[in-house]
C-alpha positions in Angstrom: 8.6 -5.8 -5.6 9.1 -7.8 -2.7 8.3 -7.0 0.6 7.9 -8.6 4.1 4.4 -8.0 5.5 3.1 -9.4 8.8 5.8 -11.4 8.8 5.3 -13.1 5.2 7.0 -12.7 1.8 4.6 -10.8 -0.7 4.9 -8.8 -3.7 3.7 -5.3 -3.5 2.6 -3.4 -6.7 4.0 0.1 -6.9 1.0 2.0 -8.7 2.4 5.8 -8.9 -1.6 6.9 -10.3 -3.1 5.5 -6.8 -3.7 8.5 -4.2 -3.7 6.0 -1.7 -2.0 2.4 -0.8 -4.4 -0.4 -0.5 -4.4 -3.5 0.9 -6.0 -6.9 0.0 -8.4 -9.1 2.2 -6.2 -12.3 1.9 -3.1 -10.1 3.1 -4.8 -9.3 6.2 -3.4 -10.3 10.1 -5.9 -13.0 11.1 -8.3 -11.9 13.4 -9.4 -8.5 11.6 -12.6 -7.6 12.0 -13.5 -4.5 9.9 -17.1 -3.3 8.8 -17.7 -1.3 5.5 -16.9 2.7 6.1 -16.8 4.3 2.8 -15.7 3.9 -1.0 -12.6 4.3 -2.8 -12.8 5.5 -6.4 -11.2 3.3 -9.6 -9.5 4.9 -12.2 -12.3 3.6 -14.4 -14.7 5.3 -12.2 -16.1 1.7 -10.2 -16.4 2.0 -6.4 -14.5 0.1 -4.1 -15.6 -0.6 -1.0 -12.9 0.8 1.8 -13.8 -1.6 5.0 -11.0 0.0 7.3 -7.6 2.1 7.5 -5.0 0.5 9.1 -1.0 1.1 9.4 0.9 -1.4 7.4 4.2 -1.8 8.8 6.5 -3.9 6.3 10.5 -4.5 5.3 11.8 -3.7 1.8 15.5 -5.7 2.1 16.3 -4.8 5.8 14.4 -1.2 6.1 11.3 -0.7 7.7 8.4 1.1 6.6 4.9 1.8 7.8 1.8 3.5 5.6 -1.4 3.7 6.3 -3.4 1.8 4.0 -6.9 1.4 2.7 -8.4 -2.1 3.9 -10.4 -3.8 1.2 -12.1 -6.8 0.0 -12.3 -5.7 -3.4 -8.5 -6.3 -4.0 -6.2 -9.1 -3.6 -2.9 -7.7 -3.8 -0.6 -5.1 -1.6 -0.2 -1.7 -3.6 1.9 0.8 -2.7 0.5 4.0 -3.6 1.6 7.7 -3.8 0.9 8.2 -0.2 4.3 5.8 0.1 6.2 7.0 -2.5 6.1 10.8 -1.7 8.7 9.7 1.5 10.1 6.5 0.1 11.4 7.4 -3.6 13.2 10.0 -5.1 11.9 11.4 -8.8 13.3 12.3 -12.0 12.0 12.6 -15.1 13.8 9.6 -16.3 13.4 7.2 -13.8 12.4 6.8 -10.2 15.0 5.4 -7.6 13.7 3.7 -4.6 16.0 5.5 -1.6 16.1 4.4 2.5 15.5 7.7 4.1 13.3 10.5 3.5 15.3 13.7 1.4 13.1 16.9 1.7 
């Protein structure tokens, strides 16, 4: 999904199997200083070093969102997980539809 993140146009991967949204190192804002603090666990059991958590503010079309993301050098992309989708998507068994406001 195309988004504007830190004033750059990037593609975000929507991952319904990912509990936490993830921000890869190449997309970090310049000057960010982080130290390893823990690990995320990938679906295949691989440990992914978590360097930090930060609040990422981004736009989808003209709508601004903010989500807590895990920052890691092990991933290059912006992955939107369930912590974002649970507030930004309407779910049915047949389809997922993006909406602009929380409906709960």
